[in-house]
Each structure stands twice: as structure tokens, then as C-alpha cells.
ZAKOL-154189 format. One record per residue (C-alpha): residue in one letter; x, y negated, z. Coordinates in steps of 0.5 Angstrom, whole numbers, plus 2048, in hexadecimal, padded with zeros to 3 digits. Each point is the difference from the previous one (the first is absolute). Layout:
REM residues N
aXYZ
...
REM end
This chain:
REM residues 432
m8297F47CB
v7FE8077FE
v806803803
l7FF7FD806
y7F9802801
v8028077FE
l805800805
i7FC7FE806
a7FB8057FE
l805805801
a8027FE806
v7F9800803
v7FF8077FD
g806802804
v7FE7FD806
l7FA803800
t8028077FE
g8057FF806
v7FB7FE805
h7FB8067FE
w806805800
y8017FD807
v7F9801803
w7FF8077FD
r807802803
r7FE7FE807
l7F88027FF
v8018067FC
g8078037FF
d8027FF807
t7F9803803
t7FE8067FC
a8028067FE
r8038017F9
g7FB8037FB
g7FA7FF805
w7F97FD7FF
a8027FA804
r8067FF7FC
r7FD8017F9
t7FA7FB802
g8057FB803
t8048007F9
a7FA8007FC
a7FE7FA804
a8077FC7FF
f7FF8017F8
v7F87FE800
l8007FA804
p8057FC7FD
l7FD8017F9
m7F97FE803
s8047FA802
v8037FE7F9
g7F98027FD
a7FD7FB805
v8057FA7FE
i8008017F9
s7F98027FE
g7FD7F9801
r8057FD7FC
a8008057FB
g7F87FF7FF
a7FE807802
p7F9802801
f7FD7FC807
p7FE807803
l8078037FF
q8037FA803
r7FB801806
v802807801
l8077FF800
a8007F9804
w7FE803807
p805806800
g8067FC7FC
y8007FA804
l7FF803807
w8058047FF
l8057FA7FF
a7FE7FE806
l801806804
l8068017FD
l8037F9802
y7FE802808
l8028077FF
t8077FE7FE
l8007FB806
a7FE805805
l8058057FD
l8067FB801
v7FE7FF807
g7FF807801
e8088017FE
a8027FC806
v7FB805804
r8028067FD
p807801803
l7FD7FE807
l7FB805800
g8058057FE
a8057FF805
w7FA800806
l7FE8077FD
a807802800
r8017FE808
r7FA802802
k801805806
p7FB806802
a7FB7FE806
e801807803
p806805801
a8008057FA
d7FA805801
v8018077FF
r7FB8057FF
s800808800
t7FD8027F9
e7FF8087FE
s8048027FB
p7FE8037FA
a802807802
a7FC800806
a7F98027FD
a8048067FC
d803802807
e7F9800803
a7FD8047FB
a805805800
a7FF801808
g7F98017FF
r8008057FB
t805804804
a7FC800806
d7FA8027FC
a8048067FE
g802802807
s8077FD800
a8027FB806
a8047FA7FD
t8027FA803
a7FF7FA7FC
v8067FB801
a7FE7F97FF
p8047FB7FC
a8047FB802
p7FC7F97FF
v8027FB7FB
a8027F9802
v7FD7FB7FB
r8027F8801
t7FA7FC7FF
d8037F9801
g8067FC7FD
p8017FB7FA
a7FD8017FA
p8048027FA
a8037F97FC
a7FC8027FA
s7FA800804
r8017F9803
r8027FD7FA
l7F98037FD
f7FC7FD806
v8047F97FF
a7FE8007F9
r7F9802801
a7FF7FB806
v8037FA7FC
a7FC8027FA
v7F9800803
g8027FA804
a8027FC7FA
t7F98027FC
a7FC7FE806
v8037F9800
a8007FF7F9
a7F98037FF
g7FD7FC806
t8037FA7FD
v7FD8007F9
g7FA802803
y7FF7FA804
g8037FC7FB
t7FA8037FB
y7FB7FE805
t8037F9801
v7FF7FF7F8
l7F9803800
r7FD7FD806
g8007F97FC
p8047FA801
r8007FC807
a7FF7F8800
k8057FC802
r8007F9802
i8057FA7FF
t8007F9801
v8047FC7FB
p8017F8801
l8017FC7FA
a8027F9800
k7FC7FD7FA
l7FA804802
p7FA7FB802
r7FC801806
r7FA8017FC
a8038077FE
h803802807
g7FE807801
f7FF8027F9
r801808800
i8038037FA
a7FF808800
v8068037FD
v8008077FD
s8058037FC
d8038077FD
i7F9803800
h8038057FB
l7FA8047FE
g8028067FC
p7FF808800
i800800807
l7FD7F9803
g7F97FF7FD
r7FA7FD801
a7FF802807
h8077FD801
t7FD7F97FD
q7FA800804
r804801806
v8047FA7FE
v7FA7FC7FE
e7FD801807
a8067FE803
v8017F97FC
n7F97FF801
r800801808
t8057FA800
n7FB7FB7FD
p8057FC7FC
d7FF7FA7FD
l8048037FA
i8038067FE
a8068017FC
v8028077FD
v8087FF7FF
g8018067FB
d8018077FF
l7F9802800
v8008067FC
d8058067FD
g7FC8027FA
s7FB7FD7FA
v7FA7FD801
a7FD8067FC
d802805806
l7FF7FB806
g7FB7FB7FE
p7FB804805
a805800805
a8007F8800
e7F97FF800
p7FF7FF807
l8047F97FF
r7FA7FD7FE
a7FE800807
l8057FB802
r7FD7FA804
a8047F9801
r7FD7F9800
h8057FE7FB
g8018067FC
s8058067FF
y8067FF7FC
f8058057FC
v8078007FE
t8048057FC
g805805804
n8058047FC
h7FB806800
e7FB7FD7FC
y8057FF7FA
y801808801
s7F88017FF
g7FE7FB7FB
a8007F9803
d7FC7FC7FB
a7FA806801
w8017FF807
l7FF7F9800
d7FA8007FC
h7FD805805
v8027FC806
r7FC7FA7FD
e7FA8057FF
l801802807
g7FF7F9803
l8077FE801
r8047FA7FC
p8078027FE
l8057FA800
e8058017FA
n8057FB801
e7FB7FB802
r7FD7FC806
t7F97FE803
e7FE7FA805
l7FD802806
p7FE7FC806
g8067FD803
f8058047FC
d8028037F9
l8008077FF
a8058037FB
g8018077FD
v8068027FC
n8018077FC
d804805802
v8078017FE
g7FF8077FD
g7FC7FC7FB
e8067FD7FD
s8028067FB
e7F97FE7FD
g8017F9800
q7FB7FF806
g8057FE805
p7FF7FB806
d8007F97FD
f8017FB806
g7FF7FA7FC
k7FA8027FD
a7FD802806
l8027FA805
g8037FA7FB
g7FD7FA800
r7FC800806
d7FF7FB806
r806802805
s7FD7FD805
r7FB805801
a801807803
s8018067FC
v7FF807801
l8038057FB
l7FE8077FE
a8068047FD
h801808801
q807800801
p8047FD806
v8067FF7FB
v7FD7FA7FD
i8007FC806
h8067FC7FE
d7FC7FE7FA
a7FB7FE804
v8047FB805
k8037FD7F9
a7F87FF7FE
g7FF7FC807
v7FB806802
d7FE800808
l7FE807801
q8018067FB
l7FC806802
s8038077FD
g800807801
h8038067FC
t805802805
h7FB805804
g8047FE806
g8058067FE
q7FA805800
l804805803
w8057FF806
p8068007FF
g7FE7FD7F9
t7FE7FA804
y8087FE800
v8008017F9
a7FA7FB7FF
e8047FB804
l8068007FC
a7FC8007F9
n7FC7FA802
p8017F9803
t7FA802805
a7FE807801
a7FA7FE804
g7FD7FB804
l8017F8800
d8077FD7FE
r8027F97FE
y8047FE7FA
g8027F8800
d7F97FD800
t7FC8067FE
q7FD805804
l8008087FE
y7FB805802
v8008077FE
t7FB805801
r801807801
g7FB8027FB
a7F9804801
g8028067FD
a8068057FE
w8048017FA
g8028087FF
p7FF803806
p7FA7FE803
v8047FF807
r8027FB804
v805800806
g8027FA803
a7FD7FB7FC
p7F8801801
p7FC7FD7FA
d7FC7F9801
v7FC7FB7FE
t8027F9803
v7FC7FA801
v8057FA7FF
e7FD7FA804
l8027F97FD
a8017FB806
s8017F97FF
t8067FC804
r7FD7FA7FE
t7FC7FC806
REM end
């Protein structure tokens, strides 16, 4: 197993090294003069930025001081997002490059060749000599030199065309990548937007018709997203005026000591039937037991493989599969065993992959997160391949699964093609 991990790590390092070399070649090597300040600056950045990215990823897991994590996180994670879109834009540029070069080579001058007369370097000397002869009383005749013809049009040399094409593609790719990452960062920092969806449940009694659950997941408090982000999420949730709030995991990326103040605004969550919490995989990287105690202090009720009866349905929650390594994984028998199956049931589970266990347990609706909807296009396609449902509502047998894209971001504080959301799930009774 160790050998496998080493091989995977070497493969990842090899790919990232190759990608960085390619980006350096197209943005720096092909566009700058050897030995110039631009070449030196670009080359230095090609070494420093990936090192900061590695530092940002490792520092949290290694328990580095939180101020150091914050210093590394912004440039390190933003560079990863920028690298992705620079690479994609430059690959598109490979198709543009020969077309632009061919167009420049075929371009014809707009006017005939312009020939203008210029005075030769010897003319000034001849005039001076003529002046001296006249002062001495000697007549001399100055003979004007023949004009020199200079062509001012015609195609640029091939080397100049290649440099122009390289710089045009580099500038275009950088502009597209920077614009994409900039907008994706704004999308995260402005906070999640509310979505609404209606889910019919055959077992739901009429008295529970219209019950609204605000589902929020993947807030990911950490060295980048802090207290201000929590406040934006809380305000977005409270504006929906829900009956119940479900926080379905990945609240944090760090310890209570470092992030407790950032989570403090969660005290302001308001719902008629309270707020509930289940663990995500990132809680187990961050000290799950300490966070479970802390969210209780903040007014949320953790559902650790347990359930509670609410008016019209049972609400259950299971631990994330990431807790299995600590003996705290999901236990569907404990959470759902022995209940009255004539009652509707709603399950909170961080990862969609447990949907098949939920089907076996007779769950009517599972609410999940984890996927971020892919977070960064084209990662949306990867998320669809890795999860039964990447985002939205699906049905598996008699069980429905809803997956929210989440309210925050992991790694780069950037979302492209997968905007953050808080989803209001309105339960609808089909009984007459």
C-alpha cells in the first residue's frame, strides 16, 4: 500500500512539473529575451508559486501555526486555480497559434512600395567642404549624391512573426485565466445564494406539507474563509425563514483553537425546529470530537448515528464514512433501526455515496453535500463520475437524494460553473 501511495505521489509530482514547465515555456520562454529581467522574474515565479501551493496544502495537515497557514493559503491556492485555467487557455491557444501565424504570413501590403529619398551620410561633409572653398575665394561646385531607396513595407521576418504570435497567445490566455479566477473568487466571497426545491414524499402527512429544511454544507472555514464568510452563510440561511436547518458536514478545515471564533456566528441560526449537524470527512481531519462539542455550544444538535422524531417525519443523521478510520463511521442500523416505517424519514449524510445503504434502510429522502458540484469546471465532470449524484435531485428506487453544491470552497476560494448555495427543501405531502 505504501508503494502504491509513493507511485501515485510521484505521478502527481511528474504531471504538475510538466504542466508548470509547459506554462513557463509558453508565457515566459517563448515571449522574453534570454537574460532579461522579464525572463528572470517569470522563471523565479515558476519556482516560488508552486512551492507556496505545496506549503498551503501541507501546512494545515502538518499543524503549522495558523498565521503561517493564512500567509501561504491565498497565493498558494489561487495559483492552483490560475494554473488550471492558464493551462486550458494555452491549450486552446495551440489551435490559434498556427492560424494567426499563417494569417500574418499571407498578409499583403495595403499600398505599393514607398520609396523616399534620404540624404547620404557623405552629403553633410560635401556641403561643409563646399562652404570652406567658397570662403577661401575658390569656386566649387557641390554635386548632390544619388538618393538612397528604402523599402518601408513588406512582410515581417519569420522570427518577428513567431514572437508576435507567442506574445498574443500568452496575453490572451493570461487575460482569460485571470478573469475566470477573479470572477470565481467573487462568486465565493459574495456568499451563497438561496435555491428552492420541492420534494414530494408519499408518507408525509398533510399536517407536515410545506415543511422547509434549509440545507447547508461544505462551509469550509479555514485560513481563507473565516468569520465574515460564516456571517454571510448565516444571513443567507436566516433569510429563508426555514422550519429546520441541516448542516450536512465539512464545516471546518482546522482546529477549534484556530477556527472557533470564525464559527461563532452560527449561534445566530434561527429555525422553529432547531439546527442539526452531521460530520463530514474534513471534520475528521480537524478533530471531530472537539468540533462536535463546540457545535453543541453554538446551539446545533449533532446527530451521531441517531434520529429524532419531528412532527410528520423522522429526522436521522449518520457519521461520515471518513470516521471509519477512527471507529466512528456511519451506522445505519443504529440511526434507523427499529423505527416505524410507516412514517416518512429524512436522512442527513454528508457523502452521496451512502445512498445505497439509505435505500436498504427504507429512507425516503437523503440530504447530502461533499461534491461542491465539482467547484471548478471542468471538475464538474469528475464529480459526476465519482459520485452517484454530483448536484441536484435524483431518485434511487423508493429513495430520493438531494445534493447541494455547498456554501463555501475547499482549496482555492474559487468556483466556476458550480456556484455556492443554500437550498431550501420544501417537503410536500402527496396524500389527499
